[in-house]
N, C-alpha and C positions, 0 to 999 in steps of 0.2 A: 423698647426705646426707639426713637425716631431721630435720625441725623438731619443735617442741613447741608446745603451746597455752598461752598465758599470759593472765592476767586484766588488764584495763585499767579503772581506776576513772574514771568520767565526772565532771567537775567539777560538773555539774548533777544528779548523782544517778544511781545505777545502775552496773552493771558489764557490760562487754562483753569479747569475746575477741579475740585476735590470734594469728597464726601466726608463731612466732619461729624463725629459722634462724641458726645460729652458724657462723663460719668455722673452718677447721681449727686456726688459731692460738689459738682460744678467745676472742679479743678483737679489737677493731678499731673503725673508724669506724662510726657507725650509719646506717641507711637505712630510712626509712618507705616501704613499698610501698603505693600507693593503687590500689585495685582497679578493674576494669572493671565494667560493669553486671551481670556474671554472678556476682558474689560472689567469695569466697575459694575458688575451685574448684581443680581439680588444676593447671591451667595457672598460676594465680597462685602456688600453692605451689612449683611447679617454678621459676618466675622467682625466688622468694625463695631457693630452694636454690642457683640459679645465681649470684646475687649474693653469697650467703654464701661460695660457692667462690671468688669474686673477692676475698674478704677483708673483707666487710662483715657487721655484726650487723644482720640484716634483721628488721623487724617489719611484718607485713601485718595491719592492724586490720580487723575485720569492721565496715565502715561502714554496712551495712544493718541493724544490730542493732535500731535503733529501729522498723523495719518488721517484721523477722523475723530471728531469730538463725540463724546457720549457713547462709546461702544459698549453694548450689552449683549452678550452672546450666550447661547445654550451650549450643550455638550455633544450634540449629535447632528448628522446630516450637513446641510449647507452652513449652519452656524459653526460647526467644527472645521469645515473647510475654510471659512472666513477667518477663524481664529488662527489657523496655521499660516494663512496669508499675511495677517497682521504681524505675526511673529517673524516671518521671513523678512519683512520690510522694516522691522523695528530697529532703530539705531541704539545699541546698548549704551554707548558713551553719552548720547543725548539724554537717554533715560536717566543716567546717573546725575546729569546736570539738572534735570527736572526734579529728581528726588531732593537734590540740594536746595532747590528753590522751595520745595514743599517743607523741608526742614526749617528753612529760614522763616517761612510763613507761620509754621506751627510754633516755633520758639517765640515769635513776636506776639502771639495771642496771650491775653491775660489769663486764660484758663490753664495754660501750660506752665509748670514750675521750672522749666529750663532743661530738665533731664529728658532725653529723647532716645528711644530705640527704634529699630527698623525690623519689621516682620514681613516675610514674603513667601509666596507659594509658586512653585513651578518657575516660570519666568521671573516672578517676583522673588523666589528663593535665590536665584542667581544675582538679582539686583541687591538683595539684602546683604549678601556676602560682599559684593563690590562696594556697596555703601560703607560697610565696615572697614574696607581697605582704603578707600579714597576720601571719605568724608568724615566729619567730626560727629560721630554718633557714640552713644554710651552703652549700647548693647545691640546685638543682631541675632535674628532667628531665621534660619533658612529651611523651609519645608520642600523636600524633593526638588532642590534647585537643579535646573537643567544646564548642561554645558559648562559646569564648574571646572572641568578639566582644562578648559581653555585659559583659565586665569589663576592657576594655582601658584604661579610665581609671585602673585600679589599677597599671598598668605602672610608673608613676613611683615606686611604693612598693617595688619589687623592688630590693634592694641586694646580692643574692648572685648568683654565677654561675648562669646558666640556659640551657638548650638546649631547642629545640622540634624535634620530628621529625614531618614530615608526608609522607603519600603523595600523589604528584601526581594520582592518580586517585581520591582520597578525596572522595566527595560530601558528607560531613559537614563537611569543611574545604575548601571550594572556593577557587579562586585569590584571590578578593576577600578572604576571611577571612585566608588566609595572608599576603597583602600587608599587610593591616591590622595583623597581629601584627608583621610585619617593620618597618613604619613606627613602631609604638608603641615599638620598641626601637632604632630607628635611631640610630647613633652611640653606643650604650651599650656600653662595654667589658664583656666577659664574658657577653654575650647573643648567641646564635646561632640562626638559623633554618635548618634543613635540609629540603629537599624531595627525595624519592626518585622518579625517573622510573619509571613502570610500576607503582608500589606503590599499594595501596588501603588502606582503613581496616582495621586489625587485622593489618597486614603482619608484625608481630613474632611473632604467635602461630601455631605450627606446627599447631595443632588446628583452625584456621579455613581456609576455602577460599581466602581472600585472602592467605595466607602467602606472603611473598616473601623467599627465603633471602638473596639478595644485599643487599637493603635491611636486613634484620634484622641481618646480620653487620656491615655497615658502620656502621649506627646504634649497634650495641652497642659497637663500638670507640670511636666518638665519645662515647658516654655514659661509658665507662670513663675516657676522656681527661679529661672535665670533672670527674668525681668524684675521680680521682687528684689533679688539680691543686688542687681546692678542699678536699677533706677527707682525701685519702690513700686507702689506704695506698700506700707507695712501695716498689718492689722493684728489685733490681739484676738485671735480665733478662740482661745480658751475662755477668755472673758465673755465673748459673745455666746458661746455654747452654755456657759454657766447661767447667763441671763435667760437663754431660751428654756433651759430645764427648769429654772425657777418659775418662769411664766406658766409652764405646763403643770408642775406638781405643787407649787407653793401658793402663788397668787391665783393660779388657775384662770388665767385671762386669755381668751382666744385672740383678742386683738393684739395684746402685747406679744404673744407667741408669734403671730404672723409678722409683726414688725421686725423680727430678727431674721426674716427670710427674704429671698429675692422675689421679684414680681410674680414669677411662675415657678414655684418650687414643687417638689414632690417628696413624699414619704412612703416607704414600703417596709412593712413588718413582714419579713421573709417567710416565717412559718405559716402565717395565716393570710398573706397577701392583702392585708388591710392597710389603709392609709389614704392617699389621694394624690392625683396628678394634676397640677395646675392650681392656681389660687382658689378658685371657686370650690372645687371639689375638696381640696385640703381644708379650707375653712369649714365647710360642712362637716367633714370628718372630725376635726378638732372640737367643733361646737356640740355635735350630737353624739359622737361615738367614742371620743377619747377623754377629754377633760372631765365630763360628768360621769364617766365610767371608770375613773381611777379610784380605787378604794381609799377611804379617808386615812387609813393607817399606813398607807404606802410609804416605804422607806427605800432609799437608793443607797446602797453600800458600795463606794468606789473601790476598785481593785487596781486598775492601772490606766494610764492615759498616754497616748502618743500624739504629738502635734507635729504635723508636717507643713509643707508649703501652703496647700489648699485643702488638706484633709486632716481630720482628727479621728482617732480611733479610741473609743472609750469602752473599758471593760468594767462591768459593775454587776451587782446582784440586786434584782428587783424583788422586794419583800412586801407582802400584803396579805390581808385576810380576804378571801373570796366571798365578800358579803354583798356584792352587786354583780350583775352580769357584765363581765369585762368584754365589751364588744370587740376590742382590737386584739385581744389575746384568746378569749374563749367565747367566740360568737355562738349564740344559741344555747349556751350551757347555763342553767339557773344557778344562783349562788349556792355553794355547798357549805359555807361557813368555815372552811378549812384554811389554815395558814400555809402559804407557799413561799419558797425562796428559789428564785430562778436566775441562773447565770445568763448575762446578756453581753452582747458586743454591738456597739453602735459605730457605724462607719459614716462619718459626716463630711460632706463635701461643701466647700465654701466658694463663693464667687463675689469678689469685690467687697469683702468684709461682711457678707451676709451668708446665711445658710442656703445652699442651693438644693441639696437633697440629703436624705438620711436613709441608710439601709440598716434596719434593726434585726439582729439575729438572736434567737434563743432555741433551746432544745424543747420542742413541744412535748416530747415523750415524758420528760421529767415533770412537766406541769401536770399532765394527765395522771401520772403515777401518784403524785402528791395529793391529788384531789380524789383518788380512789376510782378514777374513771378508766384506768388501764392497769391490768394485773401484770406486774413485771416478771412473774414466774416464767422461766424458760425464755425470756426475752433479753437481749443485750441492752438494757436500759436501767436506770436507777432513779431514785427520788431525790430527797433533800441532800443526800450524800454528794451530789454533783456540786452544790453550792458550798458545802463544807470543805470539800477538797480544793475548790477554787481559792478559798481563803487560807486554808492550811494545807500546803502541798505534801506534808508528811503523813496525811491520812492515807490509809492503805490503797495501793494501786492494784489494778488487774483483778479485782474481786469478781468481775463478771466472766473472767476467762477460766473455764474449767480446766484447761490445759496448763494453767499457770503452776499449779502444785506439782505437776508432773515434771517440770523442768528444774525443780528445786534440787540443789546439790550438783548440778552439772557444772563442769569446768568452763570458765570463760574462753 
């Protein structure tokens, strides 16, 4: 996605710019993105684009404009020194006034439905919190906000849902500060403090050395959860997944399958590492190695399904006759003509009402046993019994444990 530059008129005179990113739908809830001390650099624009893909009309105002317009800094050397210099000279109260002007500009745009949240990182995390306390916003998200301890008396003025994300190793927000924030919002419905083990300051930013993918991914899901509940948008993820599966296994249309996915999705079948990363590779995979390689008698037997904020977990049994070479499951293995039933788990991540990626899990050993390609004798693995027990939990347990009989009759 590519955003545009818009003008924002300051209430006290002057005009400054902001980076505007629009969702594919063209309209939706608004989101003010409050910058780090590095200005509206490439990372901030990419964050704006990401949340636009999530369905938001995102405006990232240039909050350093009173010091110097168009600041874009990196994270090391002289750029880092300049960033700290801008932070030292930055007027926090004027910054809140500028965010208010950005809010007014965003709400006036036809693409915005009127609901607006504020999201910020570092300095922006501090500003997001203060915007929730001082301005009319509908939700706020603060990532590793700095110097929050200077403003905790304003916590009582926050009346919108708010979430704080901190890294456990962040020296700018030590345990005492995090606990003070937690206590300031203790007992307050809609206010949550998350701390991520092993994560440091800047853990959300992949361009910084402290990037922590697991913390970034989990915090993003939690952020989307707060925003969805407070300002929307709302998507029927289950219906989209059903349409995706139908395109794969019923209509067998590559183009319709790809229409259910984001611009650059990926799929990974964990046991065989088959799938694709990015649109071109995944399209090639679906066209040549998945859809035409699914046996015609394939049947999907649903077992359970859990739908979250931006993730769906589907548990099912994949049943088919191995009458073609199944590239994605059994690459290089000629058809055996044997029937298999394989328990699967699909973890599906969504972005803005479309599928972003799929992690598909199954036990490859049970597949090989059922096809006669692996002798289970003396190995802790089984064949079709794994699928049978998934459907009927009363089927015998512990049949592979020789020690199981030895514990019979023991007192609990």
